[in-house]
TIMI-2910 file (N, C-alpha, C, CB; in pm, 1 decimal, decimal comma, always signed):
<rs>
+----------+----------+----------+----------+----------+----------+----------+----------+----------+----------+----------+----------+------+
!      n_x !      n_y !      n_z !     ca_x !     ca_y !     ca_z !      c_x !      c_y !      c_z !     cb_x !     cb_y !     cb_z ! resn !
+----------+----------+----------+----------+----------+----------+----------+----------+----------+----------+----------+----------+------+
! -16981,9 !  +8321,3 !    -57,7 ! -16913,0 !  +8420,3 !    -72,5 ! -16888,0 !  +8442,1 !   -198,8 ! -16816,3 !  +8416,2 !     -7,0 !  Met !
! -16860,3 !  +8536,2 !   -321,9 ! -16811,0 !  +8539,2 !   -421,2 ! -16662,5 !  +8615,2 !   -384,3 ! -16908,0 !  +8596,4 !   -516,7 !  His !
! -16581,5 !  +8677,5 !   -486,4 ! -16467,8 !  +8765,3 !   -554,8 ! -16491,5 !  +8874,1 !   -663,8 ! -16378,1 !  +8674,7 !   -618,8 !  Gln !
! -16460,9 !  +8956,9 !   -663,5 ! -16447,1 !  +9039,1 !   -749,3 ! -16431,3 !  +8945,9 !   -919,6 ! -16319,7 !  +9130,3 !   -691,0 !  Leu !
! -16365,4 !  +8886,2 !   -917,3 ! -16288,5 !  +8782,2 !  -1011,8 ! -16376,4 !  +8671,6 !  -1084,5 ! -16180,5 !  +8701,8 !   -923,4 !  Gln !
! -16453,8 !  +8687,9 !   -990,3 ! -16592,1 !  +8556,6 !  -1033,7 ! -16703,4 !  +8676,2 !  -1135,9 ! -16719,0 !  +8471,6 !   -821,5 !  Asp !
! -16668,7 !  +8788,0 !  -1140,0 ! -16788,1 !  +8856,4 !  -1253,9 ! -16682,4 !  +8938,6 !  -1385,1 ! -16915,4 !  +9012,2 !  -1148,3 !  Ile !
! -16533,1 !  +8941,4 !  -1352,7 ! -16471,3 !  +9038,2 !  -1370,0 ! -16298,2 !  +9018,3 !  -1381,9 ! -16521,1 !  +9117,0 !  -1268,7 !  Ala !
! -16234,3 !  +9104,5 !  -1464,3 ! -16083,2 !  +9079,6 !  -1499,8 ! -16010,1 !  +9257,2 !  -1448,8 ! -16066,3 !  +9029,6 !  -1714,6 !  His !
! -15929,3 !  +9221,1 !  -1468,6 ! -15889,0 !  +9363,5 !  -1458,2 ! -15713,3 !  +9399,4 !  -1503,5 ! -15921,4 !  +9403,8 !  -1290,4 !  Gly !
! -15676,5 !  +9511,9 !  -1520,5 ! -15518,9 !  +9572,3 !  -1564,3 ! -15481,9 !  +9672,2 !  -1440,5 ! -15518,5 !  +9675,7 !  -1734,9 !  Arg !
! -15400,3 !  +9696,4 !  -1447,8 ! -15371,5 !  +9809,3 !  -1332,6 ! -15227,1 !  +9812,2 !  -1413,3 ! -15378,2 !  +9761,3 !  -1128,9 !  Ser !
! -15143,8 !  +9994,6 !  -1346,7 ! -15057,0 ! +10015,8 !  -1393,8 ! -15029,1 ! +10229,4 !  -1326,3 ! -15089,7 !  +9954,2 !  -1561,7 !  Gly !
! -14933,1 ! +10202,1 !  -1305,8 ! -14915,5 ! +10316,3 !  -1283,6 ! -14854,6 ! +10500,3 !  -1402,7 ! -14835,2 ! +10261,5 !  -1184,9 !  Asp !
! -14897,0 ! +10559,3 !  -1312,0 ! -14906,5 ! +10676,4 !  -1418,8 ! -14843,7 ! +10791,0 !  -1340,7 ! -15070,5 ! +10715,8 !  -1472,5 !  Lys !
! -14708,1 ! +10747,5 !  -1303,9 ! -14642,1 ! +10849,1 !  -1191,5 ! -14645,3 ! +10818,5 !  -1050,8 ! -14706,2 ! +10979,6 !  -1193,8 !  Gly !
! -14658,9 ! +10892,7 !   -993,3 ! -14719,0 ! +10881,2 !   -806,1 ! -14846,1 ! +10805,2 !   -819,1 ! -14768,2 ! +11058,9 !   -710,8 !  Asn !
! -14944,5 ! +10811,6 !   -913,5 ! -15050,2 ! +10759,0 !   -916,9 ! -15087,6 ! +10617,9 !  -1000,0 ! -15112,8 ! +10856,0 !   -949,3 !  His !
! -15181,4 ! +10540,2 !   -960,6 ! -15185,9 ! +10385,6 !  -1050,8 ! -15362,7 ! +10398,1 !  -1054,9 ! -15103,2 ! +10198,1 !   -940,1 !  Ala !
! -15420,3 ! +10328,7 !  -1161,4 ! -15508,1 ! +10336,0 !  -1243,3 ! -15504,6 ! +10197,2 !  -1243,0 ! -15493,6 ! +10416,7 !  -1360,8 !  Asn !
! -15668,1 ! +10143,7 !  -1233,0 ! -15701,2 !  +9993,0 !  -1234,9 ! -15863,4 !  +9987,1 !  -1302,9 ! -15691,8 !  +9922,0 !  -1057,9 !  Ile !
! -15795,0 !  +9882,6 !  -1432,8 ! -15956,5 !  +9873,8 !  -1482,3 ! -16003,1 !  +9745,2 !  -1502,9 ! -15986,9 !  +9944,4 !  -1617,9 !  Ala !
! -16141,1 !  +9751,2 !  -1436,4 ! -16193,8 !  +9639,5 !  -1372,9 ! -16278,1 !  +9620,4 !  -1517,5 ! -16279,4 !  +9661,9 !  -1209,7 !  Val !
! -16325,4 !  +9493,0 !  -1525,9 ! -16367,6 !  +9436,2 !  -1705,0 ! -16460,3 !  +9370,0 !  -1704,8 ! -16272,2 !  +9342,8 !  -1792,4 !  Ile !
! -16546,1 !  +9355,6 !  -1682,2 ! -16676,4 !  +9268,7 !  -1641,3 ! -16663,4 !  +9164,8 !  -1794,2 ! -16859,8 !  +9388,7 !  -1621,0 !  Ala !
! -16711,0 !  +9016,2 !  -1712,0 ! -16742,1 !  +8943,3 !  -1803,6 ! -16878,5 !  +8941,2 !  -1900,5 ! -16726,1 !  +8847,9 !  -1745,7 !  Tyr !
! -16957,1 !  +9023,4 !  -1850,7 ! -17131,1 !  +9038,7 !  -1917,0 ! -17158,7 !  +9136,0 !  -1872,5 ! -17256,7 !  +8939,0 !  -1882,5 !  Thr !
! -17298,3 !  +9137,7 !  -1946,0 ! -17379,1 !  +9281,0 !  -1942,4 ! -17413,1 !  +9273,0 !  -1785,7 ! -17537,7 !  +9293,8 !  -2057,2 !  Asp !
! -17500,4 !  +9158,7 !  -1773,6 ! -17567,0 !  +9160,1 !  -1601,5 ! -17398,4 !  +9247,4 !  -1484,3 ! -17609,4 !  +8899,2 !  -1531,9 !  Ala !
! -17332,8 !  +9160,7 !  -1539,7 ! -17211,2 !  +9183,8 !  -1419,9 ! -17152,6 !  +9339,3 !  -1459,7 ! -17060,0 !  +9043,7 !  -1432,6 !  Gly !
! -17091,6 !  +9380,2 !  -1571,9 ! -17122,2 !  +9564,3 !  -1563,0 ! -17204,6 !  +9612,2 !  -1490,2 ! -17170,6 !  +9634,3 !  -1677,2 !  Phe !
! -17363,8 !  +9585,1 !  -1523,5 ! -17434,4 !  +9670,5 !  -1465,8 ! -17450,1 !  +9634,9 !  -1271,0 ! -17574,7 !  +9663,4 !  -1560,8 !  Ala !
! -17372,8 !  +9519,7 !  -1245,5 ! -17363,8 !  +9501,2 !  -1091,3 ! -17279,5 !  +9590,9 !  -1027,6 ! -17316,8 !  +9369,9 !  -1051,9 !  Trp !
! -17164,8 !  +9600,1 !  -1136,2 ! -17037,1 !  +9678,2 !  -1079,3 ! -17056,2 !  +9854,5 !  -1044,9 ! -16911,3 !  +9659,2 !  -1205,4 !  Leu !
! -17123,0 !  +9900,1 !  -1247,9 ! -17161,2 !  +9998,0 !  -1202,9 ! -17223,0 ! +10061,5 !  -1047,1 ! -17221,7 ! +10000,9 !  -1282,6 !  Arg !
! -17361,0 !  +9969,0 !  -1047,0 ! -17403,1 !  +9982,7 !   -862,2 ! -17382,2 ! +10003,5 !   -758,5 ! -17424,2 !  +9931,1 !   -806,5 !  Thr !
! -17267,1 !  +9873,2 !   -746,4 ! -17149,9 !  +9863,2 !   -586,4 ! -17022,4 !  +9843,1 !   -635,3 ! -17173,7 !  +9716,2 !   -462,9 !  His !
! -16951,1 !  +9855,0 !   -750,1 ! -16789,0 !  +9920,4 !   -698,3 ! -16780,9 ! +10008,4 !   -735,4 ! -16660,5 !  +9872,5 !   -729,0 !  Leu !
! -16850,9 ! +10118,2 !   -619,9 ! -16793,8 ! +10256,8 !   -596,6 ! -16671,3 ! +10302,8 !   -598,1 ! -16820,2 ! +10293,6 !   -499,1 !  Thr !
! -16618,1 ! +10432,7 !   -568,8 ! -16463,0 ! +10480,3 !   -579,3 ! -16500,9 ! +10478,8 !   -424,5 ! -16397,4 ! +10645,8 !   -678,0 !  Ala !
! -16541,7 ! +10496,0 !   -365,1 ! -16598,8 ! +10486,6 !   -228,2 ! -16551,1 ! +10327,4 !   -139,5 ! -16779,1 ! +10499,8 !   -253,9 !  Glu !
! -16565,1 ! +10256,9 !   -211,7 ! -16545,1 ! +10116,7 !   -173,3 ! -16402,3 ! +10103,7 !   -200,7 ! -16636,3 ! +10008,9 !   -251,7 !  Lys !
! -16361,3 ! +10136,4 !   -336,9 ! -16225,8 ! +10094,8 !   -385,9 ! -16167,7 ! +10177,4 !   -225,6 ! -16164,9 ! +10169,7 !   -579,6 !  Val !
! -16176,8 ! +10321,4 !   -201,9 ! -16055,8 ! +10405,5 !   -158,5 ! -16072,2 ! +10258,0 !    -13,3 ! -16086,5 ! +10639,5 !   -116,5 !  Ala !
! -16194,9 ! +10263,1 !    +26,8 ! -16173,8 ! +10170,6 !   +124,2 ! -16077,2 ! +10071,6 !   +143,9 ! -16259,6 ! +10119,2 !   +128,9 !  Ala !
! -16091,4 !  +9973,0 !    +49,3 ! -16022,7 !  +9866,9 !     +9,1 ! -15871,6 !  +9883,9 !    -12,9 ! -16082,9 !  +9824,1 !   -102,1 !  Tyr !
! -15839,0 !  +9994,0 !    -22,8 ! -15725,1 ! +10025,6 !    -98,8 ! -15647,3 ! +10120,9 !    +68,6 ! -15775,4 ! +10137,5 !   -281,4 !  Phe !
! -15710,4 ! +10140,9 !   +156,2 ! -15735,0 ! +10202,7 !   +236,2 ! -15548,3 ! +10235,3 !   +363,0 ! -15880,5 ! +10115,0 !   +285,1 !  Gly !
! -15517,1 ! +10123,3 !   +317,0 ! -15360,3 ! +10134,6 !   +408,0 ! -15287,4 ! +10164,9 !   +336,8 ! -15289,8 ! +10020,9 !   +475,3 !  Pro !
! -15322,4 ! +10145,5 !   +182,3 ! -15210,8 ! +10250,1 !   +122,1 ! -15200,3 ! +10400,3 !    +62,5 ! -15169,3 ! +10193,1 !    +28,9 !  Leu !
! -15338,2 ! +10434,5 !   +165,2 ! -15379,2 ! +10558,0 !   +184,9 ! -15359,5 ! +10670,1 !    +55,6 ! -15307,0 ! +10596,1 !   +307,0 !  Glu !
! -15439,9 ! +10653,9 !    -61,1 ! -15494,9 ! +10700,8 !   -146,8 ! -15514,4 ! +10840,2 !   -144,5 ! -15586,0 ! +10641,6 !   -157,4 !  Pro !
! -15460,3 ! +10979,9 !   -175,6 ! -15559,3 ! +11086,9 !   -123,3 ! -15684,7 ! +11097,7 !   -220,8 ! -15483,7 ! +11236,2 !   -112,9 !  Ser !
! -15700,7 ! +11069,3 !   -304,1 ! -15867,5 ! +10998,2 !   -354,6 ! -15837,5 ! +10931,2 !   -461,0 ! -16002,9 ! +11106,4 !   -403,3 !  Arg !
! -15953,1 ! +10878,9 !   -487,1 ! -15988,5 ! +10774,6 !   -580,8 ! -16114,8 ! +10790,0 !   -635,3 ! -15981,8 ! +10649,2 !   -524,6 !  Val !
! -16097,2 ! +10791,6 !   -761,9 ! -16218,4 ! +10843,8 !   -832,2 ! -16227,5 ! +10714,4 !   -970,1 ! -16187,4 ! +11037,0 !   -891,7 !  Glu !
! -16395,0 ! +10712,3 !   -981,4 ! -16458,9 ! +10659,9 !  -1120,0 ! -16404,4 ! +10682,0 !  -1201,1 ! -16567,4 ! +10692,5 !  -1163,3 !  Arg !
! -16474,8 ! +10568,7 !  -1341,8 ! -16474,2 ! +10649,9 !  -1440,2 ! -16503,8 ! +10541,3 !  -1550,3 ! -16343,5 ! +10737,5 !  -1450,3 !  Phe !
! -16646,7 ! +10545,6 !  -1601,8 ! -16719,0 ! +10474,6 !  -1723,4 ! -16648,8 ! +10423,5 !  -1860,9 ! -16818,7 ! +10569,5 !  -1768,7 !  Glu !
! -16649,4 ! +10294,8 !  -1847,9 ! -16640,3 ! +10275,7 !  -2028,8 ! -16803,9 ! +10159,1 !  -2063,2 ! -16427,5 ! +10153,7 !  -2088,5 !  Ala !
! -16862,4 ! +10212,1 !  -2065,7 ! -17019,8 ! +10098,3 !  -2065,8 ! -16906,0 ! +10023,5 !  -2221,8 ! -17274,1 ! +10217,4 !  -2125,5 !  Pro !
! -16891,0 ! +10074,6 !  -2306,1 ! -16868,7 !  +9983,6 !  -2463,3 ! -16792,0 !  +9875,0 !  -2420,5 ! -16775,2 ! +10066,4 !  -2602,3 !  Asn !
! -16703,7 !  +9897,6 !  -2302,7 ! -16651,4 !  +9834,2 !  -2250,4 ! -16613,0 !  +9666,7 !  -2158,8 ! -16659,9 !  +9905,0 !  -2233,3 !  Leu !
! -16802,6 !  +9722,3 !  -2089,7 ! -16869,4 !  +9709,4 !  -1984,0 ! -16685,1 !  +9730,6 !  -1878,4 ! -16986,0 !  +9535,9 !  -1986,7 !  Leu !
! -16691,7 !  +9831,1 !  -1873,8 ! -16556,6 !  +9853,9 !  -1794,4 ! -16560,1 !  +9999,8 !  -1722,5 ! -16419,9 !  +9846,3 !  -1903,5 !  Ala !
! -16508,7 !  +9985,5 !  -1543,1 ! -16486,4 ! +10091,0 !  -1469,1 ! -16364,5 ! +10094,5 !  -1453,4 ! -16547,8 ! +10098,5 !  -1361,1 !  Leu !
! -16262,1 ! +10219,4 !  -1487,8 ! -16126,5 ! +10291,5 !  -1442,9 ! -16132,5 ! +10352,3 !  -1308,8 ! -16086,8 ! +10407,2 !  -1540,4 !  Asn !
! -16075,0 ! +10336,6 !  -1232,0 ! -16011,1 ! +10388,6 !  -1112,9 ! -15845,1 ! +10411,6 !  -1129,8 ! -16043,5 ! +10284,2 !   -994,3 !  Phe !
! -15856,3 ! +10601,1 !  -1045,3 ! -15758,9 ! +10613,2 !  -1051,7 ! -15745,1 ! +10646,6 !   -880,3 ! -15724,4 ! +10699,8 !  -1165,9 !  Met !
! -15623,2 ! +10609,9 !   -841,7 ! -15567,9 ! +10571,2 !   -764,4 ! -15482,3 ! +10691,1 !   -701,4 ! -15514,4 ! +10466,1 !   -812,5 !  Leu !
! -15500,8 ! +10807,0 !   -667,6 ! -15384,5 ! +10945,7 !   -634,2 ! -15294,1 ! +10877,4 !   -548,8 ! -15449,5 ! +11101,7 !   -542,0 !  Arg !
! -15214,3 ! +10933,3 !   -571,0 ! -15100,5 ! +10944,8 !   -463,0 ! -15057,4 ! +10783,5 !   -380,4 ! -15166,3 ! +11066,2 !   -336,4 !  Asp !
! -15056,8 ! +10687,7 !   -452,0 ! -15061,5 ! +10550,2 !   -418,2 ! -14930,5 ! +10529,8 !   -419,7 ! -15140,2 ! +10457,5 !   -503,7 !  Val !
! -14858,4 ! +10538,5 !   -495,6 ! -14733,2 ! +10440,1 !   -501,2 ! -14605,6 ! +10480,2 !   -414,7 ! -14682,9 ! +10429,8 !   -653,7 !  Leu !
! -14628,6 ! +10602,6 !   -348,1 ! -14496,3 ! +10624,8 !   -256,2 ! -14381,9 ! +10733,3 !   -348,0 ! -14413,0 ! +10446,7 !   -223,2 !  Ala !
! -14458,5 ! +10810,1 !   -410,4 ! -14362,4 ! +10849,0 !   -509,4 ! -14310,4 ! +10798,8 !   -621,0 ! -14281,7 ! +10865,8 !   -465,4 !  Gly !
! -14363,8 ! +10687,9 !   -679,6 ! -14356,2 ! +10642,8 !   -797,6 ! -14275,8 ! +10567,4 !   -843,3 ! -14355,5 ! +10711,3 !   -857,7 !  Gly !
! -14251,7 ! +10504,6 !   -961,4 ! -14190,3 ! +10396,0 !   -968,2 ! -13995,3 ! +10368,1 !   -968,0 ! -14259,7 ! +10357,0 !  -1085,8 !  Ala !
! -13961,7 ! +10548,9 !   -970,6 ! -13804,8 ! +10563,1 !   -924,4 ! -13799,6 ! +10589,8 !   -845,4 ! -13717,8 ! +10627,4 !   -964,8 !  Ser !
! -13869,9 ! +10646,3 !   -645,6 ! -13870,6 ! +10675,0 !   -573,6 ! -13897,8 ! +10611,5 !   -480,5 ! -13898,7 ! +10736,6 !   -587,9 !  Arg !
! -14014,7 ! +10532,1 !   -482,7 ! -14112,1 ! +10466,5 !   -367,8 ! -13992,8 ! +10323,0 !   -367,5 ! -14328,0 ! +10426,9 !   -429,7 !  Ser !
! -14009,5 ! +10344,8 !   -248,3 ! -13937,8 ! +10169,6 !   -175,3 ! -14058,2 ! +10054,9 !   -168,9 ! -13874,2 ! +10186,0 !    +33,6 !  Leu !
! -14176,0 ! +10053,3 !   -214,0 ! -14270,8 !  +9941,5 !   -219,5 ! -14202,9 !  +9862,1 !   -311,6 ! -14418,9 !  +9974,0 !   -261,1 !  Arg !
! -14242,9 !  +9721,3 !   -257,9 ! -14251,3 !  +9586,5 !   -342,8 ! -14299,2 !  +9680,9 !   -489,1 ! -14391,8 !  +9442,4 !   -269,7 !  Ile !
! -14422,2 !  +9713,3 !   -471,8 ! -14509,1 !  +9734,8 !   -617,1 ! -14479,0 !  +9879,9 !   -685,8 ! -14689,0 !  +9728,8 !   -585,3 !  Asp !
! -14398,0 !  +9905,3 !   -705,0 ! -14364,1 ! +10040,7 !   -706,6 ! -14447,5 ! +10112,8 !   -886,2 ! -14158,8 ! +10042,4 !   -690,6 !  Thr !
! -14503,0 ! +10014,4 !   -929,0 ! -14560,9 ! +10059,1 !  -1074,6 ! -14717,0 ! +10056,0 !  -1088,0 ! -14503,4 !  +9958,2 !  -1191,6 !  Gln !
! -14717,1 ! +10001,0 !   -907,7 ! -14916,7 !  +9884,5 !   -927,0 ! -14961,0 !  +9778,2 !   -991,6 ! -15038,0 !  +9946,0 !   -996,6 !  Gly !
! -14851,8 !  +9729,8 !  -1069,5 ! -14874,6 !  +9635,1 !  -1157,1 ! -14956,4 !  +9513,5 !  -1096,8 ! -14748,0 !  +9597,2 !  -1210,4 !  Lys !
! -14931,1 !  +9509,4 !   -995,2 ! -15067,8 !  +9373,7 !   -855,2 ! -15143,1 !  +9429,7 !   -797,2 ! -15013,2 !  +9281,6 !   -703,0 !  Thr !
! -15200,7 !  +9539,0 !   -795,3 ! -15361,3 !  +9595,9 !   -762,5 ! -15489,9 !  +9592,0 !   -789,3 ! -15375,0 !  +9679,9 !   -775,5 !  Leu !
! -15425,5 !  +9569,4 !   -940,8 ! -15590,8 !  +9466,1 !  -1033,2 ! -15579,9 !  +9327,5 !   -980,5 ! -15584,3 !  +9437,5 !  -1254,2 !  Ala !
! -15512,0 !  +9264,9 !   -944,2 ! -15510,7 !  +9128,8 !   -923,4 ! -15576,5 !  +9196,1 !   -716,8 ! -15302,4 !  +9024,7 !   -971,5 !  Leu !
! -15486,1 !  +9256,3 !   -662,4 ! -15535,7 !  +9281,3 !   -502,8 ! -15702,1 !  +9321,2 !   -512,5 ! -15435,4 !  +9431,4 !   -419,5 !  Ala !
! -15758,4 !  +9346,1 !   -630,3 ! -15879,6 !  +9388,0 !   -627,6 ! -15970,4 !  +9382,9 !   -636,5 ! -15897,3 !  +9422,2 !   -647,1 !  Leu !
! -15913,7 !  +9211,8 !   -700,2 ! -16034,2 !  +9098,9 !   -791,9 ! -16011,4 !  +9013,0 !   -696,0 ! -16005,9 !  +9026,0 !   -971,1 !  Leu !
! -15986,1 !  +9061,4 !   -547,1 ! -16006,2 !  +8986,6 !   -455,5 ! -16036,2 !  +9015,3 !   -374,2 ! -15950,6 !  +8935,0 !   -431,1 !  Gln !
! -16124,0 !  +9130,0 !   -372,5 ! -16217,5 !  +9151,3 !   -323,4 ! -16336,7 !  +9106,4 !   -293,0 ! -16222,7 !  +9205,2 !   -351,2 !  Met !
! -16392,0 !  +9040,2 !   -145,4 ! -16466,8 !  +8988,7 !   -138,0 ! -16648,7 !  +9041,3 !   -182,2 ! -16422,0 !  +8958,1 !    -32,4 !  Pro !
! -16739,8 !  +9026,1 !   -238,1 ! -16871,2 !  +9079,9 !   -251,3 ! -16929,7 !  +9024,7 !   -234,4 ! -16915,3 !  +9122,9 !   -328,6 !  Ile !
! -17087,3 !  +9074,4 !   -236,8 ! -17218,1 !  +8973,8 !   -247,5 ! -17288,9 !  +8919,6 !   -330,3 ! -17299,3 !  +9004,6 !   -208,5 !  Glu !
! -17334,7 !  +8851,4 !   -377,7 ! -17417,5 !  +8885,4 !   -527,9 ! -17543,3 !  +8816,2 !   -478,2 ! -17345,7 !  +8808,0 !   -698,5 !  Leu !
! -17620,3 !  +8818,8 !   -600,4 ! -17768,5 !  +8769,8 !   -583,8 ! -17777,9 !  +8628,6 !   -574,6 ! -17858,5 !  +8811,4 !   -698,7 !  Pro !
! -17885,4 !  +8631,1 !   -519,2 ! -17897,3 !  +8471,2 !   -511,5 ! -17872,0 !  +8329,7 !   -634,5 ! -18038,6 !  +8464,3 !   -474,0 !  Ala !
! -17956,5 !  +8441,6 !   -720,8 ! -17955,3 !  +8413,0 !   -841,6 ! -17778,7 !  +8479,9 !   -933,2 ! -18112,3 !  +8484,3 !   -890,5 !  Val !
! -17678,1 !  +8469,9 !   -942,9 ! -17558,2 !  +8523,5 !  -1009,7 ! -17563,6 !  +8487,6 !  -1131,0 ! -17435,3 !  +8486,5 !   -958,8 !  Ala !
! -17557,0 !  +8357,9 !  -1217,4 ! -17516,0 !  +8326,5 !  -1305,1 ! -17543,7 !  +8403,2 !  -1444,9 ! -17542,5 !  +8219,6 !  -1292,6 !  Asp !
! -17571,1 !  +8490,6 !  -1441,6 ! -17606,9 !  +8594,8 !  -1530,6 ! -17515,4 !  +8729,9 !  -1530,2 ! -17746,9 !  +8628,2 !  -1497,7 !  Pro !
! -17453,2 !  +8731,9 !  -1394,6 ! -17292,6 !  +8790,6 !  -1362,7 ! -17167,5 !  +8758,5 !  -1354,4 ! -17277,8 !  +8825,8 !  -1276,1 !  Leu !
! -17169,8 !  +8592,9 !  -1380,6 ! -17042,4 !  +8491,7 !  -1384,9 ! -16952,9 !  +8492,9 !  -1480,5 ! -17074,8 !  +8364,7 !  -1389,3 !  Leu !
! -16842,2 !  +8490,1 !  -1475,0 ! -16779,0 !  +8450,7 !  -1641,5 ! -16799,0 !  +8299,7 !  -1709,2 ! -16601,3 !  +8465,6 !  -1639,3 !  Arg !
! -16841,8 !  +8361,7 !  -1804,4 ! -16876,9 !  +8169,8 !  -1912,3 ! -16816,6 !  +8116,2 !  -1860,6 ! -16837,9 !  +8117,1 !  -2079,9 !  Pro !
! -16884,1 !  +8015,5 !  -1878,2 ! -16834,1 !  +7856,4 !  -1926,0 ! -16691,6 !  +7831,9 !  -2009,4 ! -16953,3 !  +7794,6 !  -2032,9 !  Ala !
! -16605,6 !  +7794,6 !  -1979,3 ! -16539,6 !  +7713,2 !  -2125,1 ! -16582,5 !  +7677,2 !  -2238,2 ! -16502,0 !  +7606,7 !  -2112,5 !  Arg !
! -16596,5 !  +7659,3 !  -2358,0 ! -16654,4 !  +7570,0 !  -2408,2 ! -16545,7 !  +7488,0 !  -2511,6 ! -16775,9 !  +7630,4 !  -2465,0 !  Thr !
! -16502,2 !  +7379,3 !  -2494,7 ! -16425,9 !  +7312,0 !  -2617,2 ! -16489,7 !  +7278,2 !  -2745,2 ! -16374,2 !  +7189,6 !  -2577,4 !  His !
! -16439,2 !  +7277,4 !  -2852,9 ! -16514,8 !  +7199,5 !  -2995,6 ! -16511,0 !  +7113,2 !  -2958,0 ! -16470,9 !  +7188,3 !  -3136,8 !  Pro !
+----------+----------+----------+----------+----------+----------+----------+----------+----------+----------+----------+----------+------+
</rs>
């Protein structure tokens, strides 16, 4: 079993009471997998305990990225919320730990190995 972080990296933050999470694939094949499998519905279910009122997905193919807007997920936002992460900065890390099932031949989707000169 893999985790989303095996094929992508991410960044998140607040927009008032809402949070957005960018998921950026390492490869073109990884982005194709994300487009098909990482739906707004799956992200909403994954963050179900935080009770987002709605999750929207936006595509940025030129960046190999998907952006998810989680509405009303920050319990009032940075100055009102009593949650530990009032600005949604850890939500990308949480999403990247999502278990995912990749095809048997997953190498084209995975983060390329680092090479040193």
